[in-house]
C-alpha positions in Angstrom: 102.5 83.1 69.7 100.7 84.3 72.9 97.8 82.0 71.2 99.9 79.1 70.6 101.0 79.3 74.2 97.8 79.5 75.8 96.6 76.6 73.5 99.4 74.2 73.7 101.3 74.7 77.6 99.4 72.1 78.9 100.1 69.8 76.1 103.9 70.1 75.6 103.9 69.9 79.8 102.2 66.9 79.8 104.7 65.5 77.6 107.6 67.0 79.2 106.4 64.9 82.3 106.0 62.0 80.3 109.5 62.0 79.6 111.0 63.7 82.5 108.8 62.3 85.2 109.8 65.5 87.2 107.3 68.5 87.6 109.8 71.5 88.3 111.8 70.3 84.9 108.8 69.9 82.8 108.1 73.3 83.6 111.3 74.8 82.3 111.2 72.6 79.6 107.9 74.1 78.2 109.4 77.9 78.9 112.2 76.6 76.6 110.2 75.4 74.5 108.1 78.0 73.9 111.3 80.5 73.9 113.2 78.0 71.2 109.3 78.3 68.9 110.0 81.8 67.8 113.1 81.0 66.0 112.1 77.4 64.7 108.9 78.7 63.5 110.7 81.4 61.2 113.0 78.4 59.9 110.7 75.8 59.4 107.6 75.0 57.1 105.3 73.7 59.6 102.0 71.7 58.3 100.8 70.1 61.4 101.6 72.8 64.1 100.7 69.9 67.1 102.4 66.9 65.3 105.7 69.1 64.5 105.2 70.7 68.7 105.1 66.7 69.7 108.3 66.1 67.9 110.0 69.2 69.1 109.1 68.7 72.8 110.2 65.0 72.4 113.4 66.0 70.9 114.0 68.1 73.6 113.0 66.2 76.7 115.1 63.2 74.9 118.3 66.0 75.1 117.5 66.8 78.8 117.2 63.2 79.9 120.8 62.6 77.8 122.4 65.4 79.5 121.4 64.3 83.0 122.6 60.7 82.0 126.1 62.4 81.2 126.2 64.4 84.2 125.3 61.6 86.3 128.0 59.6 85.0 130.7 61.9 85.0 129.8 62.9 89.2 130.3 59.1 89.4 133.6 58.8 88.1 134.4 61.6 89.7 133.2 60.4 93.0 135.1 57.5 91.9 138.4 58.8 90.8 138.7 61.1 93.8 137.9 57.9 96.6 140.3 55.8 94.5 143.0 59.3 95.0 142.3 60.5 98.1 143.7 59.1 101.2 140.2 58.4 103.2 141.9 56.8 106.6 144.7 58.7 107.5 147.0 55.6 108.9 146.2 54.2 105.5 150.2 54.2 104.7 151.2 52.6 107.6 148.8 50.0 107.1 149.9 49.4 103.5 153.5 49.6 104.9 152.3 46.6 107.5 151.1 44.5 104.4 154.0 45.3 102.4 156.5 44.0 105.4 154.0 40.8 105.6 154.5 39.9 102.4 158.4 40.5 102.2 158.5 38.4 105.4 156.4 35.6 103.3 158.6 35.5 100.6 161.9 35.0 102.9 159.8 32.1 104.8 159.4 31.1 101.2 162.9 31.3 100.5 163.8 29.4 103.9 161.4 26.4 102.5 163.7 25.9 99.3 166.2 23.2 99.5 170.1 24.4 100.3 171.4 24.4 96.8 168.4 26.6 95.4 168.1 28.9 98.7 171.9 29.6 98.4 171.7 30.8 94.5 168.8 32.4 95.0 169.8 34.4 97.6 173.4 35.4 96.0 171.8 35.9 92.7 168.7 37.9 93.5 168.9 39.4 97.0 172.4 40.2 96.9 172.8 41.1 93.3 175.8 38.3 92.4 176.3 37.3 88.8 175.8 33.7 87.6 179.8 33.8 87.3 180.1 35.0 90.7 177.7 32.8 92.2 179.2 30.0 91.0 182.6 31.0 92.4 181.4 31.7 95.9 179.0 28.3 95.8 181.4 26.0 94.0 178.4 24.6 91.7 179.1 25.1 88.1 177.3 28.3 86.3 174.9 25.1 84.5 174.0 24.2 88.0 173.8 27.6 89.2 171.3 28.5 86.5 169.2 25.2 87.3 168.7 25.8 91.1 167.6 29.7 90.5 164.9 28.6 87.9 163.9 25.8 90.1 164.1 27.9 93.2 162.1 30.7 91.2 159.3 28.0 90.4 159.1 26.6 93.7 158.8 30.1 95.4 155.9 30.9 92.9 154.6 28.1 94.0 154.8 28.0 97.9 153.7 32.0 97.0 150.7 31.3 95.3 149.5 28.7 98.1 150.2 31.4 101.0 148.0 33.7 98.7 150.6 36.1 97.4 150.9 37.2 93.7 154.0 35.9 91.9 153.9 39.8 91.1 155.3 40.5 94.6 157.8 38.0 94.4 159.0 39.7 90.7 158.8 43.1 92.3 161.0 42.1 95.5 163.6 40.3 93.5 164.0 43.5 90.7 164.1 45.7 93.5 
């Protein structure tokens, strides 16, 4: 083994450099490959040692590259996850609250832009939680008209909010909650 080490160290190092492009990693690979050769030579019948050693070295380097890519990908995903979950700005919860309040104000402004019947029915049905029947009794509109005013009011609100740059999902969340 000593003779093989002397003869092929440079060969393995150069192949490792070709793939890994890092001197320290290539030196480590040379040591790892020659350590592994003891057991590999016992398990394999080798007819052409140099080409076999080339393949062993190449495979070892490719595995090293694959491991480093996986590690890099994991680090990037971990960093992304921690940035998503960690609070970077101590006042971010205040900013989120202000943004939410601004959206609610915009929704209230949009409701105020509806015509009288739609505004009245939307307020009673969604904001006060009244049923169609209760809304009809309080407004003296027929149930059919109440449903129509609510449906048209929702559509108009969606259009107004879309123009204001607020997602219709916000409208849905506000009405549900």
